[in-house]
Structure formats: structure tokens, C-alpha cells
N, C-alpha and C positions, 0 to 999 in steps of 0.2 A: 677397932684402937690397937695400936702398936703395945705388945705385952714386955714391959721393961724388966719382968723378971724371968722370961724366957730367954733362951738360948737363940740368937736369931739366926734363923737358915732362910737365904737369899736363892732367886733363880737368876740366871743372866738372862738378859731381854733376848738373846737371838737362839734361846730355847723354845721361843713361842715365834710362829708364822709373822713373815715380815709383812702379809696384808693386814692382819689385826691392828686395829686401831689402840691407841695408848688406854684407852676404858677397858677394851676387851682384853688388852694383856695383863692387865692389872684384875681385872676380874677373874680371869684364868689362874693367875697367881694366887689369889685368895681361895679360889674355889679347890687348888691342890694342895691346901696346906702351908703356904710358904707366907712369909713375913714381910719382903721386901723384893725390890727389883733392881738391879744393875744394869743402869742404861749404859748403851753404847754408842761413841764417837768415834766410827773406825774412820778409813782412808778413803771411803766412799764419797762421792760429791753429795750424794742423797744425805748422809749423815752427818758431815762436815756443816751441812746447812744448817743442821742443829744450834751450830755456835752461834747464831743470828736469829735467832727464836725472837719474837716480838715480847714484850711482857705479857699481852694478852694471851699469847699462846702459853708462855709459861704459866700464868694463871690458871688456863684451862686445865694444865697437867696436875696443878697443885690440886685443883677441886676434885678431880679424879682420884687423887692419895686419901683426899678427905671422904670423898665418898664410899672408896674400898678399903681402906685401912692399910693398902698397900705404900710402903714410903721407898724412894730412890735415895739412898744414903750414901750410893757408890758410882763412880762413873769409871767405866773403861774406856779410857782414853788412847786409842791404838791410832790414831790417825797420823804420830809421828814415826809411823812404820813406812809412810810415803813421804814425810816432810820432817826427816830425821836432824836433832839437833845436831850431830856429827858430821852433816853434810859439808864438803869440800866448796859447795856450792851457795854462796850467801845470800842470794834468794830464797832457797829451800830454807837455809837457817834463819831467815827471816820469818819465812811462814811459819817455821816451827813455833818460834815466841809469837806470831799471832794466834796461831791454834791454844798455845798454853796460857795465854792472857784470857782469849775469848771461853775457853773450856773453867777457868777459874771464877768469871763471872756467873758464866751460868749455873756453877755448882754452888755458888753463892744463893744465887735465887730461885733454885731449886730445892736447897736444902742439902744437896750433897755435902759429905764430910769430908772422904776420901776418892779422892783422883787417882786410879790406877795406872802407870805410867808405862807404855810398851817400853821396855830398858833396852834397845839396840841403840848403838850408835851412830850405826848406819844399817840399811836392810838391802836395797838395792845398788850399793856400792860397796867398793873393796875397804873391808878395816883396816885400819892401819893406827902407828901411835897419833898422827893428827888427829883422824877421826875419833880417836879416843877422847884428846885434850880437850877437842872441841864440843864433845858431849860433855865432860865435867863440869866446863864453862857454862853451857845451856843450863845443866842442873842447877848451878849455881846461884845464878839470875832468875830461874823459874822458882826455886824456894823461897828465895825473897818475895816475891810476887805472892805466891801462896800464903806466905805467913802476914803478910798484911792483908789478907780477907779471912785468916782463920782457917783455912782449908788446908789440911794433909795431902802433900804428894806421895804417893808409895810404889816403889817399884816394884812390878812385877818379875819372879822369879821366869825365864823367858824359855821360849822353846829354840833357842838358840845357846851356841856356848858362851857368848859374850857374857851375860848373867844367868847361867844357867843352874845356878846353885846359889846358895845363902852366903858362903863363903866368899863368893865374887860379889855380891850386893855390899857385903859388908865393909869393901874397902872403898866405896863411895859414901857409905854412912860415917865412918872415919873421917872421910874429906869434908864430908858438909853435916857439921854437927848442929841439927836442928830440930826442935820437937815436929817439925811441920815437914820432916824427910823423913820415912819409914820404909817398909818392905811388906810386900803382899805376895807369899808366897802360893804356888801352885803344886799340890801334890802331884800331879800326872808329870807335869815338866821336871820336878826334882827329881823323879824316880828313874827318869832315864838319863839324867845327868850325874845323879851321886849314887855311889853304893851304900851311902848310910844315911838315908833318908831321917832318921831318927835325931842323930846327932847334927844333922844341919839345921833342924828345927831347933834343938836345945843352944845351938849358936845363935839364932838370930831371933829367940822367943821376945826377949824385951823389945824387940825393934818391928815386931810383927802387929799389924793392926786389922786384917782380915785375912781369911784363906780360901783360896779356888779347891773344890772337892772336883775333880775332873780327872777320866779313865785315858790310859794313854798303852801306846804299845812303842816298843824300840824302834824310833823315826818317823812314828806314828803320833801325832798330838792334836788331833783333832777329830769328832765325829765315831770316837770308839765307843761303843755300847758298854755303858757298866755291866762288870762282870765279866767281861771280854779281852779286859787289859791284864796287864802285869802290876798295876798301883795295889800296895799290901794297907788296903784300907783300915782293917782293924788295928793292926800293928800301929798305924800312923795316929789313928784316934787314943790309942793306949797312950803314946807319947806325949800327946798334948793334953790329954787328961793329967798325966804324970807332972807335966811342966805348968798345970792349973789355967792354960788357956780356956777364956770364958768367950771371947768374942765372936764376931761375923765367919760363919760359914757361907759360901757362894756357891752352888752348883753349876759347874758350868759345862753347856752341852747345846749342841745346835739343832734347830727344828729343820726337817726336810722339807726346803721350799720348791720342790719339783713336784708335790702334789697340793692338791686344797685339802686342809683339815678344816673339820667342824671344831667348834669350842671344845665339847665335849671330849674329841679325839686328842686335842691339844693338852687339856687339862688331864687327861690318863695318861700321857705322855711323861710328863713332868712328876704325876703323882706318883707314877712308878719309879721314877729318879730318886725322890725323896723318899720312897719308902725302903729302897736299897741301902742308901745313905743312913738313913736313921738305924736300919739293922745292923751295920758296921759300928756305929756308934755305940747302940745298945751292946754289941758284942765286947766292945772295948772296955765296958762300965759308963759308959756316960748315959745318964737318965734322961730319957727323950718323952716329952719335951722338959727341957730344964735349961 
């Protein structure tokens, strides 16, 4: 059973082996002490196919939630890296809207409340004023769709300069004034694009619906082990405590899918990450669990 009185700490789906079933992923998350999983809908054909899950498949996932007590309150919808709203190719933009519409419907059926957006105007094309304008237009239409479903769209603070800081995200928040359009900061990405991460969080705290806890190094945004990067976790947690942030924290990390992992090995890997993060939280004066 989800504990409403506890500060929620989740784990990214990709932190668990790709060959685990959904039931195994939820069981592993539960055994490792997590409260929820963030589902990934990335740019691969395999994960984009999830947008077409049948009602029976969705009900199966929901039954696993009931069985394990692990919920899926957030979705990482990074498929828009391949099909961005800012593309000058209309077919790609049409696909972006299709992905968004299906993502919102899937979120509603699964009980996902926050869809984290891959905040790129374009990724595989060159960015210019036209791509930025097309991106903004796409965001406006997407927020309208999401608001009809009661689902929040949240811009991730990204691993590229386009929206690599909360300050840059606030430009779009001001352009699209909606309770269904918010920010999903990433500690690791912010660290690499801002010299004052604490001030960034202060700027955007009222628009923040969840936070990624991730380790990074300059120019390296994925697969950096906790404790081997440059993110000042304790200082950031102290600032978030001062700002009275009590929402979701999501540990973002990636499993090593080049080798076979047992359930016990996978559980231990993410459990160690949880212990590292909770230690930093406690050093910052945040009671765990709290």
C-alpha cells in the first residue's frame, strides 16, 4: 500500500534490466525500498509500441501495482527526441502529436499523473528560430490536450542547452500559463548548465512537480555512478528542504544490459543507490523516511 504520509522516492524503469517482466520490475523496486516506478516511453520502436497497449495489457500492469504496492505516477515520454515538435518536417510533427495524444491516453488509463517531456525543439536537426517557434506551438496544443485529461505535462531540465536550466524553462511557463504545464528538474543536468543550482530551484520551485536525482560529470549525462560525479547532492537537498519541497524524488540511473542480472543483483544495485541518496538527504536535514 502506498504511504501518503511518506516522502515518495521512485526508481526509473531503465534502472532495472530490460529482460525483466513488469511484475519482476515492480517486485525488485519494492524489495529495494522504493515507492514507485517511472515508466519509460523512449524513441525505440519497442517502447513506442507501448502507446498502443490494449486495455487488457493495461489492466495486467494495474494488477501488478495492486499486487506489489508499487505505482506508476510518472512517465518519461522521451520519444519526442526522435519525433520532435520543432521539426521542419510536417510528417515528423504529426507523429509528435500522435505520440503525445497516445501518451496522454495511456497515462490516464495507467493512473500516471505527470508526463515528463523531452524538452528539445529538435535533436537530430539544427535548431533555429523556426524550430523554436514550432516547438512552442506544439507545447500549446499539447497542454490543451493534457488539460482535458487532467494530466500534467512537465518539462524536463535537459542534457542540452536549449532547456538546460530552470531559467530557460520559465520562458515557456510564462508563454503557456496553465496548471497542467510545469517543470521536472534534473539535479544532474542542472549541475552541468548552471553555476548556481540552488538559485535555479528557488526560481522554479512553485512550478516543480517532481525532481530527478541523477549523478553527472561535465559532458557526461548518463551512467555516472553515484559518488563519482560533480553533483552537490547534500547542498541541493538542503536548499529543497529550505524551500519546503515535499514532492516526488526519482532516482535516475541505468542498468547494465550487456550482462545477465539476477533479481537479487538488480535489487542490490538500486538499493545501494537508494541508500546513497537517502544518506545525502539525511545530511541535509531531511528525515528519512519522511
